[in-house]
C-alpha positions in Angstrom: 159.8 176.2 -41.2 160.1 178.6 -38.4 156.9 180.3 -39.1 154.3 181.4 -41.8 155.8 182.9 -44.8 153.0 185.3 -45.2 153.5 186.6 -41.5 151.5 189.8 -41.1 150.7 189.9 -44.8 147.6 187.8 -44.1 144.4 189.5 -44.9 141.9 187.0 -43.8 141.3 185.8 -40.2 141.9 182.0 -39.7 138.6 181.3 -38.1 136.7 183.2 -40.9 138.7 181.1 -43.5 137.7 178.0 -41.7 134.0 178.9 -41.7 134.3 180.0 -45.4 135.8 176.7 -46.4 133.1 174.8 -44.5 130.5 176.5 -46.9 132.3 175.3 -50.1 130.2 172.1 -50.3 126.7 173.7 -49.5 127.4 176.5 -52.0 128.5 174.1 -54.7 125.3 172.1 -54.3 123.1 175.2 -54.5 124.7 176.4 -57.6 124.2 173.2 -59.2 120.6 173.0 -58.2 120.0 176.5 -59.3 121.6 175.7 -62.7 119.3 172.7 -62.9 116.4 174.8 -62.0 117.2 177.3 -64.8 117.6 174.7 -67.3 114.0 173.6 -66.9 112.5 176.9 -66.3 111.5 179.5 -68.8 112.4 182.4 -66.5 115.2 184.5 -67.7 118.6 185.1 -65.8 117.8 188.9 -65.9 114.4 188.6 -64.1 116.0 186.3 -61.6 118.6 188.8 -60.8 116.0 191.5 -60.4 114.2 189.2 -57.7 117.2 188.6 -55.3 116.1 189.0 -51.8 118.2 189.8 -48.7 119.5 186.6 -47.0 117.3 186.3 -44.0 117.1 183.5 -41.4 113.9 182.2 -42.9 114.9 182.7 -46.5 114.9 179.5 -48.7 118.3 179.4 -50.3 117.5 177.0 -53.0 114.6 174.8 -54.2 116.2 172.0 -52.1 113.5 171.2 -49.2 114.2 172.9 -46.0 117.4 174.5 -47.3 117.6 177.6 -44.9 120.6 179.5 -43.6 122.4 177.4 -40.9 120.7 174.3 -41.8 122.1 171.0 -43.1 119.4 169.8 -45.3 121.4 170.6 -48.3 123.7 167.7 -47.6 120.7 165.3 -48.4 120.6 166.7 -51.9 121.0 163.9 -54.7 123.5 166.3 -56.2 126.0 166.0 -53.4 128.1 163.5 -55.3 127.3 164.6 -58.8 130.2 165.4 -61.3 129.0 169.0 -61.5 129.5 169.5 -57.7 132.7 167.5 -57.3 134.4 169.3 -60.4 133.3 172.7 -59.0 134.8 172.0 -55.5 138.0 170.7 -57.1 138.3 173.7 -59.4 138.0 176.1 -56.4 140.9 174.4 -54.8 142.8 174.3 -58.1 142.4 178.1 -58.7 143.5 178.8 -55.1 146.5 176.6 -55.4 147.7 178.2 -58.5 147.4 181.6 -56.9 148.9 180.7 -53.5 151.9 179.0 -55.1 152.7 182.3 -56.7 152.2 184.4 -53.7 154.2 182.1 -51.3 157.2 181.9 -53.6 157.1 185.6 -54.1 157.4 186.2 -50.3 159.8 183.1 -50.0 162.1 184.9 -52.5 162.0 188.2 -50.7 163.0 186.6 -47.5 165.5 184.4 -49.1 163.7 181.4 -47.8 164.2 179.4 -50.9 164.9 179.8 -54.7 163.4 178.0 -57.7 162.6 174.3 -56.9 164.6 171.7 -58.9 162.4 168.5 -58.5 158.9 167.4 -57.6 159.9 166.2 -54.1 160.9 169.7 -53.2 157.4 171.0 -54.5 155.6 168.4 -52.4 157.8 169.4 -49.4 156.6 172.9 -50.2 152.9 171.8 -50.1 153.4 169.9 -46.8 155.2 172.8 -45.0 154.4 176.3 -46.4 151.0 175.7 -48.2 149.4 173.7 -45.3 150.7 176.2 -42.8 149.2 179.0 -44.6 145.9 177.4 -45.0 145.4 175.4 -41.8 147.9 176.6 -39.2 149.8 173.4 -39.3 152.2 171.2 -41.5 151.4 167.9 -43.0 152.4 164.8 -40.8 154.2 162.7 -43.3 155.5 162.6 -46.8 156.5 159.3 -48.5 157.8 158.7 -52.2 158.7 155.8 -54.2 161.0 157.9 -56.2 159.2 156.9 -59.3 156.9 159.9 -59.5 154.4 158.6 -56.8 154.0 160.5 -53.4 151.9 160.0 -50.4 151.0 163.0 -48.0 149.4 162.3 -44.6 147.5 164.8 -42.5 146.5 162.9 -39.5 144.0 165.5 -38.4 142.7 167.3 -41.5 141.1 170.4 -40.2 138.3 170.9 -42.8 136.6 167.6 -41.7 137.7 167.3 -38.1 134.5 168.9 -36.7 132.0 167.3 -39.1 129.5 165.3 -37.0 126.4 163.8 -38.6 123.3 163.3 -36.5 122.8 160.0 -38.5 125.9 158.6 -37.1 129.6 157.9 -37.9 129.1 156.1 -41.2 127.1 159.1 -42.6 129.8 161.6 -41.2 132.4 159.6 -43.1 130.3 159.7 -46.4 129.5 163.5 -46.1 133.3 164.3 -45.3 134.5 162.6 -48.3 133.1 165.4 -50.6 135.2 167.9 -48.9 138.5 166.1 -50.0 137.9 167.4 -53.6 139.2 170.8 -52.3 142.5 170.0 -51.1 143.1 167.6 -54.0 142.5 170.6 -56.2 144.8 172.9 -54.1 147.6 170.3 -54.5 147.1 169.8 -58.1 147.1 173.6 -58.7 150.3 174.0 -56.7 152.2 171.4 -58.6 150.9 172.6 -62.0 151.9 176.2 -61.1 155.6 174.7 -61.4 154.7 173.2 -64.7 154.2 169.5 -63.7 150.9 167.9 -64.2 149.7 165.2 -61.8 146.7 163.2 -60.6 145.6 163.8 -57.0 143.2 161.6 -54.9 142.5 161.4 -51.2 141.0 158.9 -48.8 140.1 159.1 -45.1 142.2 156.4 -43.5 141.2 156.9 -39.8 138.8 159.8 -39.3 139.8 162.6 -39.4 143.3 161.4 -40.9 143.5 161.8 -44.6 146.0 160.4 -47.0 146.6 162.2 -50.2 148.1 160.2 -53.3 149.9 162.3 -56.0 150.9 160.7 -59.3 153.3 162.3 -61.7 155.1 161.2 -64.8 158.4 162.4 -63.4 161.0 160.2 -61.6 162.7 161.7 -58.5 
């Protein structure tokens, strides 16, 4: 690929997108915490909406102890690896993947970059090339397949976790980084499903910040 398919059609600054994506995990944890609080409280949702305050630097963002703007205490919540949080993060990525595939294919058709893909391998090349470039300003570093429906995608420096650094040491950094992998797994699943093919996507950190994505489909290529 010679450049970004979206070109000057991008409406979000790359740095702003990066900061926004970093907030996916804290926001998901806070949403789950607030839902749990609501389930055990007699206060109505209407009265809560009426009591919303402006977000100030000393405003408690949730009932998680010490959860203030710019803080990291939210990552110590027991909810961080709960199904509610992980499914929410994966769903964010899935919805984005579905919409991004449509947008990129539209611009690709206009520029005669490509026509309709005929197999899963072409779709995964599209993910490695155009999707990753649009989101992270770089392509995937490797794509492998056994030609029996299983694919391995490698990003040797996954941008979303590359700057995570826990004060508790590397082991904690690795643990906290794993929760962010649900987002790209959702993106890939959404992209592939937008072409009518269901798949299972998992990810692992092989050598921080390198990430390997494993995609399994029922279609042989």
